[in-house]
N, C-alpha and C positions, 0 to 999 in steps of 0.2 A: 292936807287939803290942796296945797299946791300940785301935788303929784296927781291928784284926781282931776283937776283942771287940764293939766297936760295931758292925760290920758284921753278925755272928753274931746279937747281941740284935736288931739291927733287923730281920733276916731272920726270926727266929722270931716276933716281934711281928707282922709282916705276914702270916706264913703263919696264925698263930693267929688274927687278925683276919677273914682271908678265909674261914676255915673256919667260924668262929662266924657270920659273915654268910650263909654259904650254908646254914646250918642254921635260921636264923631264918625265920619266915613273913614274906612281903612284907606291907607296910602296906596295899596295896590288898585282898589276898587277905583279911587280918584284918578289914578294913572290912566286905568282902563277907559273910564268914562272920557277923558281928555284925548286919548287915542281914538276912540270910536267917534268923537266928535270931530277930530281932525280928518279921518277918513270920510266921513259924510260930506265935510266941506269940501275936500278934493273931488269927491265924485259929483258933487253938485257944480263946482267950477267947471269940471270937465264938460258935464251935460250943457252948461251954459255956454262955454265957448264953442262946442260943437253946433248948438243951435244958431249962434251968430255967424258962424262960418257958412253954413248952410243957407242962410237967411241971404248972405252976399251972393250965393250962387244962383238964387232964384232969377235975378233979372239977367243972367247970363244964357247964352242959346247954344244949341249944338255941342261940338267937341268940347268946347271952352267950360261949359256946364259940368260935362262928365269929369275933366280934370279937376275942377274946382270942387267937385263932390268927393272925388278920390282923394284929394289932398285933406279935406276936412273929415272924412272918415278915418283916414290914417291917421292924422293928429289925435283923433279921439281914442283909438286903439293904441297908440304908443303912449300917450297920457295915462291911459289906464293901466298899461303894464307897467310903467314907471312908478305909478303910485303903488302897486302892488309890492314891488322892490323896495319903495320907500318902506311900506308896512312892514315887510319882512324880507330882508336881504339874504336870499339863498341862491346858490348856483342855477337852480332850477328857474325862479322867477327872473334872475338875470339873462338866463337863455330865452325864456319867453319875451322878454322885452326886446332882445336883440332880433328874434324872429319877427315880432310885430313891426320893428322898423324896417326889416328887410322886406316883409310883405307889403307895408305901406309904400314903400319906395318903388315896388313892382307895380302896385295898382297904379300908382300916378304914372309911371312910365309907359305902362300898357296904355293908359288913357291918352297919353301924348301920342302915341302910335297910331291912334284913331284918325289923325290928321293925313296920313299916308295911305297909298293904295299899293295894291298888287305885291310883288317881290320886295318893294321897300319896307311895306307894313308887316311883312312875315319875318323880315331880317330884324326890324325893329323890335317886335316881340319876342323873337328868340334871344336876342341881347339883353333885353329885360328881364327874361326869365333866367338867363346865364348869371346874369349879375345877382339876381334874388338867390339863387341856388349857391352861389359862390359865399354870399354874405351868411346865408345859414349856416353853410359848413364850416366857416371860420367862426361862428358863434358857438356851434357845437364843439368845436376843437378847443376853445378858449374855455367852455364849460367843463370839458374833461380835464383840462390841465389844472383848473381851479379844484375840480373835485379830487385828483389823484393827489395834489399839491396838500390838501387838507388831510386826506386819509392816509397819506405818506408821513407826515408830521406826526400823527397820532400813532403809527405803527412803531416809529423810531423808539419813543420811551418803552414799549411793551418788550422789544428786542433786547434792550438794555436791562430790563427787569429780570429777564429770564437767563442771562448769562451769567 
């Protein structure tokens, strides 16, 4: 009789634990939900910061307004690119973030050149473009180094196995 009670108790405990396990969300789904929630909050924060920055620009006039708007747009693009890196850190995403920074800096510098006229304005814009091109070239170089370092590391063990 004591054995029958033990078997029944064990069966009930097993049935209860299986039922409870089936109702609980899986750990990977819970992690995905948290990650999606964090991504949404990042996107919302970026959008709110951009709107606040653009609101500050409304009271400005002429070139000051263009500079302010270029800064606000640049900050938004950089923040979005950095959020993408935070979400998935790959060489491609890091390159895109570096390019977004260079592009944002270029747009602000170009807007600042609007205060100048004639040859000075042309020289200012050429300098801004050269700075942007240099920053993008440097970012691409860094990306290639990271890509070759990771592929080189994976090729090394294969060579050792074949010898």
